[in-house]
C-alpha positions in Angstrom: 98.3 109.5 79.3 94.8 111.1 79.3 93.3 112.7 82.4 89.9 111.5 83.6 87.2 113.3 85.4 85.4 111.8 88.4 82.2 113.9 87.8 81.9 113.2 84.1 79.1 110.7 83.4 78.2 110.5 87.1 74.4 110.4 86.6 73.0 107.7 88.9 71.4 104.5 87.6 67.6 104.2 87.9 68.2 101.8 90.8 71.2 100.1 92.6 74.8 101.2 92.1 77.1 101.5 89.2 80.7 100.4 89.8 83.4 101.6 87.4 87.1 100.7 87.7 89.2 103.8 87.2 92.6 102.2 87.9 93.8 98.6 88.3 97.5 98.3 89.0 99.2 95.4 90.7 97.2 94.8 93.9 95.5 98.2 93.9 92.0 98.8 92.4 90.3 102.3 92.5 86.6 102.4 91.7 84.0 105.2 91.2 80.6 104.2 92.6 77.5 106.1 91.7 74.4 105.2 93.8 70.7 105.5 93.2 68.5 106.2 96.2 66.7 103.0 95.2 69.1 100.3 96.5 68.6 96.9 98.0 70.8 96.6 101.1 73.1 93.6 101.0 76.0 92.7 103.3 79.6 92.7 101.9 82.4 90.7 103.5 85.4 91.3 101.2 88.8 89.5 101.1 90.6 92.9 100.6 91.0 96.1 102.6 89.0 99.0 101.3 89.2 102.7 101.9 86.2 104.6 100.7 85.3 108.3 100.6 81.8 109.7 100.0 82.5 112.6 97.6 78.9 113.7 97.2 75.7 113.0 99.1 74.8 111.1 102.3 74.8 107.5 103.3 73.9 105.3 106.2 75.8 102.1 106.7 76.0 99.2 109.1 79.6 98.3 109.8 80.3 95.3 112.0 76.8 95.7 113.4 77.2 99.4 114.3 75.4 102.3 112.5 77.6 104.7 110.6 76.4 107.9 108.9 78.5 109.6 106.2 78.2 112.9 104.5 80.1 114.5 101.6 83.8 114.4 102.4 83.7 111.6 105.0 85.9 108.6 104.6 86.1 105.2 106.1 88.6 102.3 106.3 87.1 98.8 106.0 89.6 96.1 106.8 89.3 92.8 104.9 86.7 90.5 106.4 84.7 93.3 108.1 81.0 92.9 107.4 79.4 96.1 106.1 76.1 97.0 104.5 75.0 100.2 102.7 71.5 100.7 104.2 70.5 104.0 102.6 72.0 106.6 100.2 70.9 109.9 98.7 70.2 110.0 95.0 73.4 110.5 93.0 75.7 109.7 95.9 79.3 109.5 94.5 82.0 107.4 96.1 85.6 106.7 95.5 86.7 103.3 96.7 90.3 102.1 97.0 90.8 98.4 97.3 94.1 96.9 98.4 94.2 93.2 97.5 96.7 90.7 98.9 99.0 88.9 96.5 96.8 85.8 96.2 93.8 88.1 95.4 95.8 89.9 92.8 96.7 86.6 91.0 93.1 85.6 90.9 92.0 89.1 89.7 89.3 89.5 92.3 87.5 92.7 92.9 85.2 93.7 95.7 82.6 96.4 96.3 81.7 98.5 99.3 
């Protein structure tokens, strides 16, 4: 088994976000997300629970209609079905997202994003 490094290859894309699956096992998916400051906000309503930590940078979200600001080290639990939008991020913001899918999601192989 080879170790990985969360910071290796973490240069941000020119715009938007890059999602990389680090681990997919049974109903668990762990992703690294690297954000550009040039994002187009879009609302997510996911079928799975998500726990996300902002490892580097800052971000402003709208979660269930309420503003939420995050800085490096902050984490947030987003239950399945909770609407959330990333409104603004700093250049090179680095996230770790842990998705916990239900059994029916696992069988379909669905993945969601923050």
